[in-house]
C-alpha positions, 0 to 999 in steps of 0.5 A: 589900096590894101586888099586885106589879105592875112599877113603871114607870121613875122617869121614866115615868108609871105608875098610882098604886099606892095607887089600884090596890091599893085597887081590886084589893082590892075586885075580889079580894074579888068574885073569891073570892065570886061572890055579892058584887057590889061591881064590875060588869064595866062599872065595871071597863072605865071605872075610871081611875087617876092617873098619877104617876112611879114608879107601877105599869106601865100595860101590866101593870095594864090586862092584869090589869083586862082579865082581871078584867073578862073573868071578871066579865062571864062571871059576869054573863052566867051569872047572867043566864042563871040568873036570867032565861033564855037569852032574856034574855041574847039580848034584851040582845045585840040591844039593844046591837047595835041601838045599835051598828048605829045609829051604824054606819050613819050616813055615814062622818065623820059617825057621831058628833059633831064637836068643831068645828075648834078643839078636838081630837077622835079622828080620824074616819077612824081611828074609821070604819075601826074602825066598818067592822071592827065592821060586817063582824063584825056582818053576817058573823060575821068574827072581831073580837078583843076586844083589838083593840077595847079597845085601839083608839087614835085620833090626835087631830085638830082637827075630830075625833069627840067622844071621849066618844061614841066611848068609849061606842060601844067600851064597847057593841062590848066588851059585844057580844063579851063576850056573844058569847063567853059565850053 
């Protein structure tokens, strides 16, 4: 079944239509039946599709995936509340915050491992700026938009931060924001 995402221009990359349709079929089945747990919000967040010419428009698919992730996350949090109580959700939030704060408290330009000067990684200054925004949010409750974190894009720089570490950090921040929203 096709889901009517707009197609990318013929000479522009887009997501592989078959991969997207297959994944959306599984997610839609779960969305329709909350008792199923085929896909978790974390799996949704980390799903990648191949890029092909004439595939689905990347922004449209990403937006739909974000909405699904938010819906699944809300269900997961509500399920955890029902099964284990509010304390379990609060404990989960505190554990994830502890991990994030551990990174934030490190000195700037040393918050994550560097790839070395022959390789490219995420621009340390840009990542540190995001870390500062997260720090302000956690310390004062200042607003931090979920999509600001989700859509953070960093330049590639020689000697930058290891991408997988920064990506895992961003996943944890997204998790914090989702829990705060659905507590």
